[in-house]
N, C-alpha and C positions, 0 to 999 in steps of 0.2 A: 528270597531274592525276587523283586518285582520285575515282570516282563511285560512290555507293551509292544505288540506287533502291529505295524502299520498296514493299512489296507492298500497302500500304494505299491507294495511289493509285487502283488500279482497283477496290478493294473498298468505298470509303467515298464516299457522296454528300456534296456540299458546296454551299453557296449561291454558291460562287465558281468561276469558270472560271480555272484556274491557268495563267498564262503566264509563262515565264521571259523576263526582259528586263533589259538592262543600260543602259536609257535614262538613268537618273539618273547613272550613271558616265559615259556619253557626254556628258551636259550639262556635267559637271565638266571633262572633257577639252576640250570646245568652248570653255569659258570661258577656259582657259589657252592655247588655240591662237589666240585672237583677237589681233589686232595690238596691242591695248591692253596685253597682257602680253608683248610682244616681248622685253623685257629680263628677264623672269622666268626663273629656272633651269628651270622646268617647260615653257616655251613650245615648245621644239623637240620634246621627247618627246611632248607633248600633240598636236602637229600629226600626228605619226606614228600615234598611237593613233586620232585622228579618221579618218585615211585608212584605217586597218585596219577600223574599224567600218563605214565607208561601203562597203567592199568586201563586207561581209556584213550587209546590212540586217536579217536575221532577229534579229541580236543586239540591235538597237535596237527593232525593231517588236514583238518577242516571239514565243515559240513554245510550243506545248503538247506537242510531240513530244520527249520527253526523250532520245531517241537522238541529238538534235542536240548535247546536252551533250558526248557523246563525239566527235562530228564536229568541233566547234569547240573542243575542250579546250585546244589550244595558245593560241588567241586569247583564250579566257576566262581562262586562267591569267595571260596578260599583263595583261588588263583588271583583274583582282582583286589583282594584286601590291601596289598601294598600300595595300590593306586588310589585307594579310598581310605586314607588314615582316619582313625576314629575321632581325633580331636577336631577334624574339619567337617564331620558328617552333618552337624547342625548349622554350619555356616555356608558351605559351598553348595551350589545347585549344579550337580554333575551326574552324568550317567554314562555307562558304556553303550555304544551304539554301532549299528551297521551303516556305513555311509551310503547315501543315495537311496536308502530304503526307509529311513526314519524308524526302524525297529530298534527299540532300546531295552536295556536290561541293566541290572545292578545300579540302583539309584542311591544317592545320598539321602539321609533322613529329611533334610530340608526339601529336596525335590519331591519326595514322596508326600510330605505334608502339603505342599503346594497343589499336587494332583488330587489329594484327598479333599482339600477345600474347594476344588473345582467342581466336585460333584461326580456321581457315578456315570452320568451320561456324557461326560466330557471326553473327547478324543484328542490326543496330542497331535495336532496337525499344524504344519508350517503355513504361515499366513501367505507368504509370497512364493508359493510353489507353482512352477510352470513346467509342464511335462517336457516340452522341447528344450527349454533352458537347462533343465536338469540333465538331459541327455548330453547336451553340448558341454556342460560343466564337467561331466564325467569324462568326456573326450579330452578336455584340456588337462584334467588330472592325469590322464594316460600320457599325453604329450610331454608333460613335465617329468613324470615318474619313470616312464619307460624309454622315451625317445630323446630326452634332454632338451626339448624345445620349451622354453619358459614362456608361459602365457598367463597373465594376471587376470583371472576372471573371478577372483574371490569376492563374494558378496555375502553379507550377513543374512542369516535367516531369523525370522521373528516368530515367536509363539505368543498368541493372545490367550491368556489363561484367566478365567473368571475366579474371583475370590468370593465364595459364598458367605464367608465370615463378615465381610464388609459390604457385600452386595455390589462390588465394583469390578472392573476389569484391570488386570495387571498385564504389562507388556514386557517381554524378555527377548534379548538379543543373544544369539548363540555363537560360540566359537567351536572349532573342531580341531582335534589333535589326531593326526594320522600316523604317529610314530610307530604304532603297533600293527601296521598293515604292509602288504606287499602286493605288486601287480606284475603278472607275467602274460606274455602274448601267446595265443594258441596258434595252431597251424593255419587257421582261417583268417588270421589277422594280416591285412595287406601291409607290404613294406612301405614306409613313409619316407619321402625325400624332402629336401629343402624346398623344392618347387611345390610339393603338396602342402607343406606348412604355410607358405605364403598365400597359396590359393585359399586355404581355410581362413586365414586372417582377413582376407578381402570378402568373405562370404559368410559372415557370422549367422545371418538369418536363414541361410540355405540348409535346412535340416536334412534334406535329401543328400547333399554333398557330404555332410558330416557322417551320415549313416553309411555312405559309400566307402569313406576312408576308415570308418570304425563300425563295421557291421555289428548288429546286436550279438552279445555273448562271445565276441571275438577275443576278449581278454579275461583273465581270471584274477579276481580280487580275493586275497586271503588275509584274514586278520580281523581287526575290529578298530573302532575309534572311540575317542572320548569327546563328549559334548559338554560344554559348560554354559550355563545360562546366567545372564546378568540382568537385573531389574532396571529397565530403562523407561519405566512408566512416566517419570517426570519429563524426560527428554521427548518421548513420544507425544505427550499431551501438549508440551510447549509447541512442538511442530504442528500438531493438529489444530491447536488454537490459532496459530498464525495463518494456517491454510484456510480455516473457516472464516477468519476475519477478512482475509483477502477476497474470498468468494462471496461473502455477504449473503443476501437473500432473506426471505421472510422467516425462515426457520433458524436464523442465526442464534437467537437466544437459547432455544432448546439444545442446539448442537454444543454451544459453549458450556451450558449447564452440565451436559453429559461429560464433556472434557474435564471440567473442574471437579466433578464427583469422583472420577477416576484419579485425578491429580491429588485430591485430598483424602481419598478412600472414605468418603462420606456418601452413602447411598442416597440420602434424602437432602443433600445440599441444594440450596435454591440460589438462583442468579436473577437479578433484576437490574434495572437502571432507571434513572429519572433525570430531569433537566433542571438546572438552576439558572434562572434568568437574571443576570446581574444588572440589567438595565432597570428592571422593575423592583429589584431587591425582594423577590418572592420566588417561591418554587412554583413552576408551572409545568403542565403536562399536555401533550397532544393526546389524541385518542390512542395512538400506537404506544406512547410512553406509559399511559395509564395501565394498559394490559400487561406491562412488563415491570412495573415498579413494585417493590416489596414494601416500601415505607410510605407511599403516598396514595394508596388505593382507596382511601375514604373521601378524597376530594380532588377536584381538578386543579385547584389552586390553594396553596397554603402560604400565608404571609409569614415571612421569617420573623417579623417583629411581634408576632402573636404569642411567642413563647413556646412554639411547637418543638423547636430544638433547644437544647441547653446551650449556655454561653460557650462552653468548651467546644462543642461541635461547630457552632457558628464561627468561632475564631479559627480553629485548626482546619476544618474542612472547607468552609466557604470563603474565608479570608486568606489563610496561609496556604491553602490547597495541599494539605498534608493528609496522608492516609490515616484513618481513625478506626480503632478496633474496640468493640464492646464484647468482652469475653463472657460476661454474665449479665444478661439483660435484667433479670430480677434485681440483682444488686445495684445495677445502674438506675433502675426505677426508684429504689429506696433513696439513693443519693440525690436524685433530681426531683424528689417530691412527687414521683409518679407523673411526670409530665406527659403531654399528649403523645410524644414520640415513643416513649417506653410503653405506654398503654397499647398503642397501635402494634408494636412489635410483639407484645405478649398475646394480643388477640389473634395474631397471625401465627402463633406457635413458633416464634423466633426467639431463641435464647442466647445466641451469639451471632455477631454480624460484623462484617468489614465494610467500611465505606471508603471508596477510592475516588477522589475527585480528579477529573481529567479536563483540561482546558479544551473547550469545544470551538469557540470563536475568538476573534481578536478583541472583541469588546468585553471579554471576561466571562461569558456564559460557560457553565460547567456541565459536563456529563458526569453524573454520580453513579458509579458502578457499585452494586450492592451484592455481597456474597454472604449468605446466611445459613445457619444450621438450627435445627430444633433442640439442640442440646448445648448447655453451657460448656464453655471451654473447648468445644470442638474446633473453634476458631480462636486463636489467641495470639499474643504478641510474639511468640516463637515461630509458629508455622506461617505467620503472615510474611515472613522473609522468603518463603518459597515463591512468592508472587513477583519478586524483583525482576526476574527475567521475562515475565509475562506482561507487566504494566506497559513497557515501551510499545509492545505490539498493539495493546488496546488504545494507547494514545494515538498511534499512527492511523488506526482504523477509525477512531472518533473524528480525527481531523479530516480524513478523506471523506467520511460520510457527511460531515458538516459542510465541506466544500461542495459535494455533490448536491446536497439539499439546497444550499445557497444558490447554486447555478440553476436549479429547477425553479426556485422562486423568482430569481431574476428573469428567467425566460418567460415565466407566466406574466410578470409585471410588464415587461417590454412588449409582449404580444397583445395584451388586453388594455393597457393604460397608456397615457401620454407620458412624456418625460416628466420626472418628478424631482422635487427638491429634497435634499438630505433630511431636512427637519420634519418632513411628513412621510418619509420612506417607511417608517415603522408601520404606518397604517396600511400601506400597500402589501408589506410582508405579512402582516396579520391576516389580510384578506386572502392572500395567496396560500398561506399555511392552512387557513380554514377550508379553502377550496380543495386542496389536495387531501386533507383529512376526510372531508365529506365524500370525495371521489372513491375512497376505499369501500364505501358501503352503498353509494348512490351514484350511478354513472351519469345521472341527469343533473348533478350539482352545478350551480352557477356561481360566478364570482359576485361579491358584494359590490354595490355602487358606492363609491367613496364620496362621502359628504362631510364637510366640516361646518358645524353650526356656530353662530355667534362669533363671526370672524370680522375684524376691523381692517379696512384697507388704508395704507399710507403710501404717499408718493413723494419722491424728491427728484429734483432736476438741477443740474448746473450747466451753464453755457459759457462759451468764450465770447465776450463782447466784441462785435465787429469782425467775427470770423468769416462771415459770408463775403463781406467787402474785401477782406484780405485774400480770400480764395480767388475771387474774381480778378483782383489786381495781379496776383501771381500768374493766372492763366493769360491775362493780357500781355504781361511782360514776356512770357515764354513764346507766345505767338508772334509778338513784335520781333524778337530775336530770330525766330525761324524764318519769317518772311523777309527780313533784312538780309539774312544769309543767302536766301534764294535769289534775290535781286542782284547780289554781288556776283554770283556764279553766272547769271544771264548777261550781265554787263561785260564781263571778261570774254564770254563766248561771242558777243557782238564784235569785239575787236578782232577776232580771228576769222569768223564767218559772218558776212553781211547778209543775214537772213531776216526777212520781215517778221517771222514768227517769234524771234527773240524779243523784238520790240513790243509785239502784241502781248506776249506773256509778261514782260516787265510792267506794262501798263496795268494788266489785271492784278498782278501781285501787289503793285503800288496802291491800287484802289482798295484791296483788302487791308493793306497795312494802314491806310488812312482811316478806314472804318474802325479798325481795332483801336487806334490811338484815341478816337473820339469816344469809344465805349463799346462794350460787348452787349449784344442782344441774345435772346434765346435762340439757339441753333447756329450761331455764327461760327463757333469752334468746329462743329461737325462739317459745316459747309466748306470751311477753309481747308480742313484736312482732306476732305474728299476731292477738292480742286487740286491740291498738291499731288495726291496719289494718282489722279486721273490724267492731269495735264502736264505737270512739271516733271515728275520722276521719269516718264518715258523719254523726255527730252534730255534729261540729265544722263541717261544711259548712252545717248548719242554723243553728248559733249564729252563724256568720260573717255571716249575712244579717239577724239580729235588730236589731242597732244598730252604730253606728260604734265605741262603746266595746268591745263584745264582739268585734267584728272585729279591733280592735287587739290584744286579748288573744290571739286565735287566731294573729295574725301574729307576735307575740312567740314563741309556741310553735314555729311553723313555721321561723322564722329560726334557731332553735337546732339544727335538724336539719341533718345533712350533706346536701348537694345530691345526691350520688351514692348514698349508702347509705340515706338517709331515716331516720336514727336520730341521737340525740345521740352525737357521736363526738369528744369533747374530751379526756378522760383517756386513752382508748385511742390517740389520735393522738400525744399526748405520749409515751406508753409506746413506741409503734412507732418514733417519731423517735429516741428515745434508743437503742433496740436497734439500729436501722439505723446510727446513728453509730458505735456500738461495733464492730459487725460490719464496717463499711466500713474503719475504722482497722485492725482485725485482718487483714482480707483484703488490704489494701494492704501491710501488713507481710509477710504470707506470700508475696504475689506478688513483692515485691522480693527476698526471700530465695530464692524459687524460681528467679529468674533466675540468681542466683549458683550455686545448686545445679546448674542445667542446664549451666553452664559447667564445673563440676567433672566431671560425667558425665551425659550426656543420659538422660532417663527419662520414663516416663509419669506425668502429674500431673493430677488432677482435683479441683477445689475446688467446694464448694457451701455455701449458707447455710441454717441453720435458725434456732433462737433464738441459736445461736452460729455457729461456722464449723467445717466438717469437710472433710477431704481424704483422697484415696486416692493412693498412689504404687506404681508397679511399676518395679523396676530390675533390669537384667541386661545382660550383654555383647551378647546377641542384639538388644537394642533399639538398639544403637549401630552406625551404618553405618561410621564411620571407625575403623579399628583404632588402638588407643593405641600411641604410639611409645615 
């Protein structure tokens, strides 16, 4: 019987005195040893087990000296055999254990094999052990078991156990069965009330309070427990991969590679990635990508049309965006005539590989995730299905990283260049990308000066014939209306109040009206509006208070004025609406034609409106990123 005694036993205070006892097993055997079960198949064996325990009362009474586990290992092994049925010894990962101390004994064969593969220096330690939390957990165990206060503080414990056979780490979650244990209070145990219980619930982190209500060694634990382990390596790695993807950072690829090695139990599994630029129909790498790619480390750019990849990969990965697996690279090389891709893989000691295309940008750029092994069939069409839960996490991370990178480039362009047209934006992104790559090794890196050679300018303009005359006529008619309304108000005011100022103002308004009818000169409109604001409107404020009839006249005048401009704006509004309608129709026509022209050959285009529509165009091969075929 294997025994593993934890170092935590002597180091950690607990409210419990831990005593190993097999009393409840003894009670079970006594039951079947009774004459009542004389005809039961277990009767004879139960009688022998009772005799065995009676010879060694320590096994029933309990002991805290764990050296007795070794002294009575044969007897304990016999006692616990019913809990460890032989058909399950190679399947279950189970052991008898002393709770809160992690001292374990009586292991299943599978558990012993796992510990053997972990190596001689491995110690069976709990990953998420916290001394204070363990003390409080023991207190809650007592609250429920002894005092009937139910507190749910159950949390799983995890063991990280290396597997020297595969060179990877395995992760196990534990469950505990306490059916074979009992707890009793000593004389030193304080009496607990409902008030104490509520106080404890409100002070979980106050370890001093818990130790006050549950002093060390104030309760006696008698019995043992059963721990069962479950392999949760896949779930742990999935969680770890998601956490690493969210965290990001410069060491992301090594972290993910380590995760995937444990996930696949392949100690020398490799992880890389590359970028597929859909705009240029070629594979391209930045400096960062080059250091991480497994399939493109012989060149910065590889043209897809050069035959580097086979037609199947081109179709499935780069066009259909489907995951592709090569289980045997040597066999793949034979079938493809040893193309450059297969040669590159074999030169890098890659014999099986998974290619996972992930959409990186809206224009179709792909991030190509590469998972490889130096052995054929380590990665195959069966175990590729294990990635189904991981790929969405990679997709989210690639999208986030792409957006962050896009924002960085946008900020660089906006800070260092003027506003740019979409047809030439690629050149500015190229310069920004080059700048940020260079900054990783050279803090004095500078942005490129953007120059387009052999560019031809074109210009177009449309105008509305007679638009200036029509605008002036609209202004003249609006001013005539406004001055006429002002004269009407002043005439009615004269009938009520015989004041000379009314006659003087009517004379000046009439003079302006006659000048307007004869024609407008530069500055006439400004002078007239200034005169109305300075001379007329203060008088209108007085007239407005004389009588309700005159107030109505002033109101009629004010209602004819535009609320925003404070002038009569009727004919001019009609004029501008008609000009806007014509310009919008013409601009829409040009924009539609511009889309067709951009498809013929990308070029710079800028359109703006005056009384008509004007545009500037610049065209040349240096504006176009993609070479014409």
